[in-house]
N, C-alpha and C positions, 0 to 999 in steps of 0.2 A: 605802684598803681593805686589811684584813689578808689576806694570802695564805695560805690553809690548806694543809696538807700533803696535796695531792691525789695520789691514786693512781687508775689506771684501775680502774673498779668491776667489770670482768670480768677473769677470770684470762687474761692475754694469751698464749694458746698461740702465736698469731702474729696481730697486729692486722690485720684485714681492710683492704684498700686503700680500701674504701668508708667507713671510719671516719676516714681521714686528711683533713687539710685539703686544699683544692684544690692549694695550692703543693706540699705534701709528696707528695700523690698523683702530681702531674705529675713531680716530681723522681724518684720511684721508677720511674715508667713510662719516663722518659728514660734512667735508669741501666740498666734491664733491656734497653731497645733498644740501648744502647751495648754491653753485654756480648754481645748477639746479633750485632751488626755486627762486633765484634772477632773472634768465632769464625768468622763467614762469611769475613772477610778472611784468616783462617788456613787456609781451604780446607774447612771443615766445612759440612755441610748438614743440613737437617731439625732445626734448633735448636728446642728446647722447654725451658721452665722446668719442672723436675720437683720442686723442693723449695726451702724457705727456712727459716732458723732464726735463732737469736740472733746467730750469728757470720757468716753468709754466705748465698749463694744457690747453687743447684745447677741446672745445665742439662744436657740430653742432646743428643747430636748424632752424626752419622755422618761418618767420615773419607772422603777420596777413594777409599780402598781398600775401602769398604763396611763397616768395623768400627764397632761402636757404642761410644761413649765417654761418660764423665761428666766435666763441667767444674765445678769448685767455685771460686767467687769469694768472697773475703773482703769484708765490708762496709767500704768506705773511710772511713766515718764513725767507725769504732772506733779507739781508741788504737793506735799503731803496734805496741806490744808484744803486743796482742791479735791484730792482723793477722798478726804474725809466726808465730802458732800454725799457720797454714796450711802454712808451710814445714816446721815441726816435724812436722805430720801427714804430709806427704809423706815425710819421712825415716823415720818409724815404719812407715808402710805399706810402704815399700821394704824393710823388714826382714823382712816376712812372705812366706813362699813356701808357699802352701797352696791346694789346689784349690777350697776354699770361700771364698776371699778374693780379690776382684777385684784384679788387679795394678796397681801404679803404672805410668803411662806416662811422665809427666814433670811437673816443676814449673817454671813460668816466670813472669817478671814482664813486663808490658807497661806501661811508664811506672810509675805508682805501684800499678797493679793486679796483685795476685798471683793466679795461676791454677794450680790443681791438676788434672791430667788423669789419669784412671784408666779401666780397663775398666768397662763397664757390666754389672751382673748382670742376668740374664734373669728376668723376672717382675714381681711387685708386692710392696711391703713388707707385712709381716704385720699391721701396724695397719690398713691399708686392707682387707686380706682379712678381718680380724676385724670391722670395721665393716660390711662387706658381708654376711658370713655369720653373725655372732654367735659364740658359743663354738665353737671348732673341735672336730671329732670326736676322741674319745679316741685313735683310731688315728693321726690326723694329729699329735696332740700328742706321742705316744710316738716317732713317726718323726722329728719335728723335734728332740725332746730328744736322740735318739741322735746326730744330726748336730752339735748344739751341743756335746755331750760330746766328740765327736771334735775339734772346733776347740779347745776348752779344753785338752784334753790336749796338742795340738800346740803351743799357745802357751807351754807350760812349757819350751820350748827346742828341740824337734825341728824345728819349721818356722820358727825364727827365725835369721836369718843370724848374729847375734851369739852364738848358742848360750846365751842366758840367758832366763829367763822374761819374758814381755811381757804387760802388762795392757791389754786393750782399753778398759775403763773406762766404757763406755756401751752395754752390751748391753740392747736394748729392742726391742719389736715393729717399730717403724718403721726400725730399723737392721738388720733381718733380711729379706732379699729372698727370696721364695718363687716357684719356677717351678711352676705348676699341672700342666704336662705331665709333668715328671720328678719332681716333689715334692722337688726338691733346694733347699737354702738357700744363701745367701751372706751373710757378715757384712760390713757396710759401715760407713762413717763412723768413721774412726780418729782423730778430732780430740781425743779424751780419752786416747789410749793413751800409756803410759810403760813403761820397763823396771821390773820389780818390784824393790822394795827388800828385801822379805822373801819367803821361800819359803812354801809351804803350811803348813809347821810353825812358822812365825814366826821362822825363823832368817835372819840377814842374808845377802844374796846379794852376792858379789863375785868377780871373775875372778882376783884375786890378793890376797895378804896386804896389800900396800901400798894397793890400792884399798879394802880393808876398813878399814884404819886411817885413811885419809883421807876415807872416805865420810861424808856427812852423814846420820846416822840420827836426828837430832833433829827434822828437818823433813820432811814428806811431799812427794814429788814428784807426788802423784796429782792428776789433774784431777777435777772434780766429777761430770760425767756428769748424766743426767736424774734429778732427785730423786724422780720417781715410780717409779723402778725400781732405783736403786742401794741397796746395803745400808747398815746403820747405821755400820759402820767407815769406809767411804768418805765418808759424809756428815759424820762427826765429825772427818775429817782424819787418820785413821790412816796409818801407813806403807803404801805400795802393796804389794799381795800378789795372787797368783792367786785368793785367796778372793773378791776383789772381783767377778771375772767369774762365779764360781759364784753369787753373789747376783744379779747381773744376769740370768743365765740362769734362775734360779729365779723371779724376778719376772716375766720374760717369759713363761715357760711357764704360770705361774699366771694371768696376765692373759688369755692366749689361751684357756686352758681354761675360764675363767669368763665371758669376754666383758666384761672390764673394761679400763680404760686406766691401771691402776696396780697396785702390789703390796700395797697397804695393807689390802685387804678380807679377808685370810686368817683373821682371827679370827671374823668373822660368817659368811663363806662359805668354809669351809676347803677345802683341796684334796681332802679325803676326802668331800666332798659333791658332787663334780663328775662322777661316773660314770667315773672313771679306774680302771685296774687297781689293785688294792689295794696291791701292793708299791710301785708307782710313786707312788701318791698319798701313801703314808706317807713315802716318801723326800722328796717335794716339800714336804710339811708340815714335815719335819725341817729342810730347807734354809731355810724361812721362820720357824723357831722363834725366839723372843726370846733364847734362851740361846746364846752363841757356841760353846760346846762341842758342843751338839746340832747346830748348823749345820755345824760342821767335820766331824763324824762323818758326817752325811747327805751332805755334799759329796763326801767320800771315797768313800762307797758309790755315789753317783751316777756318778762318773767310772769307778769300777772295774767296776760291774755293769750299766751302761746297755746295753752290747752284748748281754748276756744278756736283759735285760728287753725289748729291742727285738725279740727273736726270738719273743716270745709271739704266738700266733695271735690276730689282731685283724681285724675287718671293720667297715665303717661301718654301724652299726645304723640302722634307720628312725627318723627324727627326728619326734617328735610336735609338732604346732604349739603354740607357746607361748601360754598364756592370760594376758592382761595383768592384773596385780593392780590397776591403775588404768586408766581408759579412755584410749584414744588414737584420734583420727580420722585416717584415712589417705585422702589425696586423690591423684588422678593428677597427675603432674608437669606443671604448666602454665607454670612459669617457673623461672628460676634463683634460688636462695635462698642468701644468705650469712649463716648463723646466728651470732649472738653471744649469749652468756649473761650476764645481769646477775644476780648472786647477792648478795643483801644479808643483813644480820644474821649475818655469819660470826663475829662476835666471841664470841657465846655458845657456839660450838662449841669454843672453846679451853679447855684444862684450867685449873682454878683453881690458882693458886700455882706454875705451872711457870716456872722461871727462864728468861729470854731468854738463849740462848747462841748461839755461832757468828755473832756480829754482825760480825766482822771479815773474813769470807770475801769476797775480791774476785773475784766470778764473776757474769757476766751472768745465767746461768740461776738461780743461787741467789737473787739479788735479785728476779727476776721471778716465779718459781714458789713458792719456799719461804718466804723471810723475810717477804714481804708477805702471804702468804695461808695457808700451812699450818703455820708454826712455832707450837708450843705446843698443837697439837691431838693428840688420841689417834689411833691408827692407823685405827680405824673411822670417826672423824669425817673424817679426810683422805680415806678411801675414799669416803665419802658425797659430799663436795664434788667429788671427781674423777668420781664417777658422774653428778652433775648436769652437770659440764662435758662429759662424753662425749655427753650428749643434744645438745649444741650442735654436735657433729661431723656430725649428720644435718641434712637440709633441713627444719627444724621451726620453727614459731612457736607462741607461747602462753605459758603460765606455770603455776606450781604454788606452793602454800603448804603447808608441813609444820609441824604443831603437835605438839610432844612434851608429853605429860601424864603424870601418875603412873600411870594405868592402861593407857597405850598410845600409839599414834601415829595422828593424823588427817591425811589428805591431801586437799586440794582441788586440782583440776588442770584444765587445758584445753590439750591438746597436739595440734597438727595437723601430721602428717607429710606432706610434699609429694613423695613418691616411693614408689610401692608396692613397689619392689624391696627396700627396706630394712625392710619390715614386721616380719619375724621377728626380725631383729637388733635393731630398735628396741624391740620389746616385751620382749626379754630384757634390754636395757639399762635399761628402766624397772623391771623386776622386781628387778634387782640393786640399783637405787637404793632401792626400797621395803624390801628385806630388810636393807640396810645401815642405813636409818633405824630399823628395828625393833630393831636391836642397840645403839642409842644410848639411854642412860638419863639423861635430864635433862629440864628443862622450859623451853620457849621456842618461838620461831617462826622459821622460815627461809623466805624468799621468793625465788623465782627467775623472771625474765622471759626469754623467748627471742624475739629479734626479728631481722628481716631487715635487715642492714646496708645492703643496696642501696636501701632505702627511707628511710634516715636523711637528714634535712634538715641542711644545713650553712649557718651564717650566720657571717660573719667581720667583724672590726673592726680598726682600727689599734692601739688600746691600750685599757686598762681605763677610761679617762676617757670613751670613746665608748659609745653604746648599740649593742646588736645590732639591726640593721634588716633585716627579711626582704625579699628581692626580691619584686616583684609577681608573678613567675611561680611562687613557692613555694606549695604546698598540702599539708596533711597527708593522706596517702593513706588510703583506707578501701575496704572491700568491702561489698556489700549482699547478704544472704541471707535469704529468708523462712523462718521456722521457727514452729511453733505457739506461741501465747502461753501463758505459764505460768499455770495456774489459781491457784496459791498464790504470791502476791506475796512472802511471807516467804522464799521460796527464792532470790530474786534476790541475787546476790553484789554487794557494794559495793566501790567504790574505797577506802573508809575502813575496811574490815573489820578490819584488823590494827593500826590506829593508825599514828602517824608512825614512820618507821623511824629508830632512833637513829644509824645509820651514814650517813644522808644529811645533807648540810650546806649545801644551797642553799635559801634561804627564797624561795618563789615569791610574786609580788605578789598582793594580794587580788583583782585583776581576773581573773587566771588561775585562782585557787582557786575563785572563784565560778562560772566557766564549767565547771570540772571537776565541781563539785557538780551543775550542770545536766545535764552529760553522764551523771552517775551515775544520773539518773532515767530515762534512755532505755535501752530494752532492747537491749543490745549486749554484745560481749566485746571486750576490748582492753587496751592498755597504752600509756603515754606516759612517757618518761624525758627529763629535761632534764639535759644535761651541759655545764656552763658553765666554760670555760677562759679564760685571759687574753684571747686574741684569736680564740677559736673557740667557737661554741655548736653543739652537736649535739642534735637532737631525734629520738630514736628512738621509733618507734611501731608498733603493730599494732592496727588497728581493723576489726571486722566488725559492721556494723549488722544486727540480727536482726529489726527491725520496719520494713519499707520505708515505711510510712505516716509515719514520723517522720524521713525523710531530710532534709527541708528544715531542720528544727530542729537535727538532728545536724550538718549541714554548717555551719550558722550558728555553732554553738558552736566547731567546729574552726577556722573562719575567725577567730573572735574570739580564740581562744588565740594564733594566729599574729600577729594584729594587736597583741596586748598584749606580745609578746616584748621590745620596746624598754624595757619597765618592769622587766625582770629586772636586778637589781643585786646582784652577788655572784658568788662562784666556788663550785663544788661540784656535787653531784648531788641530784636530787629526782625521784621516780618514783611512778607509780600503776598498779595492775593490777586488772582486773575480769574475773571468770569469767562465763560465760553464765548459770550458775545454781549453786546449792550442790548438789553431788553428793558429799558427803564420804564417803571410804572410811576405815574405821577398822580398825586392826590391833593385835594384842597385841604385847608385847615378845618378843624371842627373844634367846638368847645366841649360838646359831649354828645353821646348817641341819644336818639330820641326815645321817648317813653314807649314801653311795650310791656303789657301786663298779661297775666294768665286769663283766658276767656271766662266770662261768667257762666257760660253753658259749654263746658268742655266736650261733652258727648256730641252735641250738635256740630261743633267744629271738627271733631275727630271724624265724624261721619262724612262731613263735607270734603275733608281733605283726602279721604280714602275712596270717595266716589269717582 
């Protein structure tokens, strides 16, 4: 059997433990327990895992003296030269002496395991705050911007022990911790930091003539950072410069102000449309401009004038409840949901005739996020894909189908949010996705399914010569809800509405296809996705039966699908999605949203809006 070049069909921000095989999940749990035990043996208490990424895991804990610390462990499955980056991170963090940067405590090794210990910043990271609140208020954005500018100025040498410019290299919302009580920020995660090779004017940096003569200015020392936020020069492998962090700061501020999870949406949703003070909005737009000279001038202005811009009188204006451009159903939180996004038909979002470049970059994040999913797309297309991915950061299940036509965009959707606390933020995330879709001019279909990984069924086998045999205890889960029957049968959405997906490469057996056709005739909403790997089959699903009188037939079909699983022969992905009914929302194309600035007299406007 030919082995296709399989990639995970969802953008793996971080694969849910509920999608791992039983053995892999158990190994991960055991390893996390081992890390916690090691920290407890060292005398720390209240250990909790607070983050994980491509290179390692992060825990929080309290010392015997009552101080809060962060412990960063490298993944021992990574090559040694990658694990060694944790020691390099400790060295670079130790170089920084600034009130808004948590201090290095120590770096140590326990057997093969490297551990970085540092102070813990108070508060929560700005990505979590953004997901909870949606776009941050203009006043908050300007206050955060002022603090970021202070840090960037200090990293040009004043707060660096070596007295030379240092590049953080990975400024993004999740690396900025915000204390709601004091509204102060702290910049964390120095794993991509390096000493700058060039200054802000593009001139080589060296502490002596001999160092300048022997320095390697042919090869960058820069680390990649998060491709959703770094600038084009850093992505293209330019020599490291303080300009890199200006770009990270600009992408971060733009994402927080717009309620997005990337920097790429600036063309369709420009900074000048976000209700920010006019001067600040235009500076931010300049820092995101495609022209390097414009970015540099705007960056200089930002660092020079941010203290003055921050003194502008600003208050938090009353926020009007967002109205969703497409419908979303909000339910009370009745269970934990681990949302994963399946986004298919991404290939048509790629630009025609764009040369594939940067294929030789050896970086885990580049392979996972950029090369496999975003490379070759225009900025607005990248932003649209990231906006769909942002929906998966909420406890939501359902799906959507976006059709681009010559006269506009049509969207069918069924999105169910299972936590009322996120209503406002989720609606704003949906509206961003719709507006980004409206700014894409092409013809094609994009489908996305959002499922709960906790309900994924796992079936394993020894090797590809064996069939997948479901255990007798397995059953495809579903819910039953009574809703009024549709009068117009033509409005019923079909599993086969959009035809076969060209990016799916698993051929399902006729027995399963026949049962899916039978399911298609029953009034329900749902999705089912088969992901067949060499020794592991995952069945992702979300089913809600809308006609209780057909439950017996519905259950029989689902049981039949499971019984026919041993007939699956091949590797790849195949999936189907059904909306409860057609409620297509149609939108005209746009180039960008109109300008909207913070009012010159905010108190008068606040009074008028509350009157």
